[in-house]
N, C-alpha and C positions, 0 to 999 in steps of 0.2 A: 374783863366777862366774859363769862364763857363763849367759846367759839362758834357750839352750838345754838348757843340762844341769841349771839349774834346773827348766824345766817339765818335763823328760824325767824327773827325781826327784821332782815333786809326781804327776803322771801314774801312776807305778810306784806310789808310794804310795796312792794314788786308789783304782787298783787292787783293790788288796790290800784294798782297805777291809769290811765289809759293806755292803751296798746303802742299810740305813736306815740305818746310817751315813755314807755319801756324800750321802746325799739331805739329812741335815742339813748337814750341811760345803757342801753346795751354797748354802744360803742361807747358813748363816753367814759363807759368803766371799765374799759378795758386799754382806752388810750391814758387815764392816766395813772394806771399799773405803769406805766416806764416815764412817770413822772414822780418828783420827790414829795407829790402832793397828799399821794396817799399813806397813813402807815403801814408796815412790812404786815402788821396781825391784819390788815382789812384786805390786803392786794389779791389775795384768791379768791376771797368774797365777790369785791370788786370787778373781778373776771367772771367770774361765772354764775352769781347769783341772776343775776338780770337775764343773762343770756338763756338759763336753764328755765325759767318764768319764762320769756318770750315760747320757747321751745314747747313746753307744756302747755298754753297756751293757743300756739298752733294747731300741734295734736288735736286739741281738742276743736276748735272749731273744724279743721279738716273732715274728722269724723262725723259731725256734722250736717256737713255740704256732701260727704259720702265720697270726694275725687280731689284729686291732687291735682292743682292750678296748675302750675313750673313742669309740665313733663320735661320738658328737652333739659334744665337742672338736674333734675332725679336720675333721669335715664343717660345721661354722661356720665354721671358719679358714681352711678350705683356698682360697678364692675371695680373701681376702687374702693370704694368703700366695703365692698364684700372682702377685697385683700387686707386691708390695712382690722379688720375684724378678725380676719384667719389669723394674720400675723401675734392678734393676742397669744394663741398657743404653742408662739418658737420662740414669744422674744425674748430678747436678755434682760429685760427690764418689764414684767408684767404687769406692774401698779405704775408705772409710770403712761405703758405704753394705753394701758385702758384709760388714766385719766385724759391724757391727750384724745383720746379715743371721741370717750365721753363732753368735753370740751367741744370737737369738731359739729357731733351731732346735732349741739346745741346751738350753732353756729349754722352751720348748713340746713337745719330745719328751719331754725326760725328766719332766718333771710333768707334761703332757696326755697321754701314752701310758705312759708309767712309775707312775704311782701307784697305778691299777686293776693293774696287773700285780704291785707289792711288797705294796703291801695292799691285797687282794681280800677282805678280810670285814670284816665289822661292826667288829671288836673290832681290828683292825689300823687301822682311818681314824680309829676314838676317839682310837686310844695316838698318831697321827701328829699330829692338833690340839693333844693334851694336847704332844705334844714339843714342837711349833711355837707352840706359846702358853709355854712354859718360857723358850722360846729368847726371842723377843722380851717376855716379860714381862722378864726378866734385864736385858736392853739397857734399856728402861722403868725399874726400879727401882735399879741401877747407874749411871741417870741422874740419879736424885734423890737418890741418894749424892754424887757430885760436885756435885749445887748446893748441898745442904745444907751440907757440907763446905767446900765455898767452890771446888772443884776443875775447875770448868764455867765457861766464860768467857759472862756475864751479859751482851746488848746490847739497850740499849733495853727493859732489862725482860723480856726473853726468854732461856730456858735452853737452848744443844743438846745440853745433855748428854754424853753420849760422841760424840753425831756433827757433824760440823760444822758441818748446817743444825738451827735450830729448827727448821722445817715438817719434816724427815728425823725429826725424833725428835717431832714431834707426828702426825705421819702413824703411825710403827711403834707409840706409843704405842694410836693409838686402834684397829689391827689387832689388837692384844695383848688388847686389854680385850673384843672379845667372845670370840677364843676361852676366855681366860680367867674366863668371863661360866658361857659353858659348860661348862668342869669344873668351876666352883664347884658349879654344879647337880645334876655328877652324885657329890658327895662327900659325905661324913658326915664329924659330928662332929669332930677338930680339925683334921682337911686343908681344911673346909670353912671352918674360922676363918681359919686361916691364909691362904686362897684370899679371901677377903672384904675381908680385908686389903691383899692382894696385888692385886686388882681399887680401892679405893679409891684407893690410891696410884697406880696407874697411869694413870688418871683427872686425878689431882690434876699426873701430867707430863704430863698432856697438856694441862692448863691452864696450866702452866710455860712449854711452851712458845709459848705465846701464838700457835698456831699457828689459825684462826679459822677453814679449811677445814677441818679436820681436826674442829674442834667443830661446827661444819656435820655434817659427814659422820656424826659420831657421833650427830648427834640424830636425824638421818634412818635412819638404822640401827636406832635406839633405837624409831621408830618403826614401821618396816617389822618389825621383829621382834616387837614390841605385835601388830601386825594380824596377825602368822602366827602367833602365840602364840593368839589369839581363837580365830583359822580353827582351828587342830588343838583347840580347846577341853581346854587345858590349864589346871592349875593355877599357870600363872609370872607370870598377870600381876599378882597380889601380890607376890610378890616384885619386878617392878620396878617396882611402886609405891614398895616399898620403897627400893631404891636411887635412885629421881629423888629420897627425901627426904634418904636419905645425900646426895646427890648437891647437896643447894641446901647443907647443910651445911657440905659441903666445900667449896662457893666461898667463904662466910662466912669459916671459918678458913684456907684457901689465901689469901684475902685481906691477912687479919690480920700471920699471918704470914711471909712474904714481898710485902712492901708494895711496887706499881709494875709487879707480875707480872699481876693482874688489868685493871691498864691499858690494859698491853698488849693483853690478849683484845677490849678493847671498843673499841677503838679506830674511829674511824671515815674513815680514810683508806685508798684507793683500793690505796695502794703501787704506785702508776702501772699498775695492773694493766689498770685500763680502755686508758689508751693503748696498751700493749704486746698488745692484744687487737685496737684500731684499726691498729695498725702492722701486725702478722700480718696483717690481712685487706688491708691493700693491698699487701702485698709478694706476699702468696699469688697474688693476679691474673695475676702473669703465667704461672702456671702453673695456672689455677686447677682444670685437669682433672684431670690424672694429677703434678701437683705436679713435685715436684725428686730426687726419689729416696727410698729408706727413706732415714729419718732421715739425710740430707744437708742438712736444715736447719740446722745448727748454724752450714756457712759465709754461708747467708743472715741471719742474725739478727746475726754477728760481722761483717758489712757495712753493717747496719743501724746498729752501734752508734754509729756515726759522727752522723748525725742525731739517736742519740738522746740522744748528748751534747750535741749542740747548742742542743736545748733543755730541758737542766739534768738529764736522767733516767742514773742512768749503770748503770742495767741492761741488758739486754738477755737477747734470748729470749720467748716469747709467754707463760711463764707458767700456758699451757694446755695440757692434754694434747690438747684436740679442737683447737684455733689451732694447734698445732705440727704435727700429724696431717694437717688444709689443706695445711700448706707443703708438708708431706713429699711426700702419695699426696692431693694433690686432694680432690676433689670424691667422685669414686672410691673412694678410699682411705676418705673419711669412711663414705659409706654403705655399706661392706664390712663397715666393723668395728662401726657400729650394726646391722648388721644379725645379724652375728654373736653379739654381746651380745643384741640382745632374741629371739632363738633360742633360745639361751642361761636367759634370768632367765623367758622365758615360760612354755617347758616345765618349769621348775624350779618355778614359782610352779603350775603346774597339777597337777603330780605328785607337791608337796609332803607331803599327807597318809597317801600310801603308801610314804615310802622307811623301812629299815628304823629307823631312827634321826631320826624328823622334827624334834625338838629339835635335832638338829646340823645339819640341812637348814635348819629357819630359821637356825640361829646362821650358818652360809655365807653362805645370802641375803642377811641383814642387813650383812653385812663383806663382799660383795662392792659390796652397792648403796651402802654407806658411800664403800667405796674410791671408786668411778665418781663418787660425788659431790666426794669432795676431788681426783680428779684436773681436774678443770673448771677450778681453779686454781692446779693445778700441774702442771709437767710432767714424770713421771715414767711415767705408763701404760705408755710402749713402747720405754720407756731399759730397756733387760735389763741395764744395769752398776750399777745403781741399786738401794738397799737396799729398800726398800717395791716395787716389781716384781717379785721372786725370790714375795715370802710372797704378793701378789697373785693372780699367775699358778697359783700351788698349791691358794689357796682356790677361784679360778672352775674350777681342774680337776678337785677334788673333787667341785666342786658339780654338774661338769655327770654325771662318773661318776655318782654318787648317781641321776640323773635317769635318765643310758640303764640302768642295772639297771632299774627301776621299769617302764618304756618297753617294753623288752624282754618283762618277766613281765606286762605288761597286753598288749600285744600276743601273747605264746601264750596269755593267759586268753582273749581274742576267739576265735579258732583253736578253741580247744578248744571252744568255746561252740557253734562252727559246726561243726565234726563232732557232738556232741555232738547236733545236731538229728534226725541217720541213727540216733542210740541207739535202739533200746526203754525205754518210759516208767518201766521198772522198774528201769533202771539208770544212770539219768541220776544223781542224788544224789548217785550212792555212789562216782563218780567225779570227781564233778566239783571241779575244782580254785578256790580262792575268795582272792578278794584282801581287804585290810583294807577294812574298809566307811568311803568319804571323809563326814568329819565335815561 
């Protein structure tokens, strides 16, 4: 079948889908490209057609409303996007940079701007978290089944499950763990027990993947969540303690049931990462200010592979999203991306107690921090065609949107307070808008 006909047919199907189904398909389509379940000739369309249709639908709805709903997300990332657009003029691979920038625009527009439009209420985005948690958790649990039944390849004591790479499995399981943990706290009865078993199984999958970066991310995210829960004065700290005890028991059981897997998690080698980081820093010196173009560093690392093979290293690429971005967009790009993340995370932390659902805010905050921790050791953060990238930007978008809601409420409250200074005292308290108390 002609690729044009195939893309057109998939686009028509996507246009006919309900928006919420299309959002899930956008996540699922990119996930499947990192698995052997999608034929090679369909990978490109699976990645970009659903997200492209979602972006067009988002733009249409935004134009009808006449406003952008997620101001924080758009404002924080606009300088970075403009630099990426500028880099097309000097990119060493303009075609690749254009393709990656278009795919990035689809994801950022569809999720960064579209999520608030399609999931505007508290119940809506709680449902979204459950659906994404179900999607990612199902992939992790299916990977556990494949590992137990011998249907997944095991290399050096590490399983990749349904994915091509064990690190991808570890990262997807880590993201799923936070979402299922939130879902578990919201349920009761039999559903709560089932979700608890699922949560423990997902953590087991993470351990079986042998991904140290994901394990570190999970630990950092758990600490962040515990700190957030303490700040919110919630009763969740005891639940976290119980999960920590179960986690230790899980480590022992996993090691006894799958000999060799635990050793892979505790291996002390650097997997050549330090050398790869050093090489990335060296090759970045040629274009240290603005880089070689958005996502054009593949060609740089491909050329550098000859040297790496000469010193006995048969990997290429930086194995770090930070180092890859440095080569792509130089120090300016790193600074703009750092400022965007800093702007969103600092404001989210400041307004967290005022969220409509503070527990969800704490979960999203912890998941984003955990993913960023992992990204320091893996090169997926700005790879908008890779499986873990799409869920991360969806979670970041939702965190930004909730922060935006609170920020607008507080701004309106302050304006109201200022106006009330001119109202007679007898009428002030009757019309004053109140915000939740900050713990």
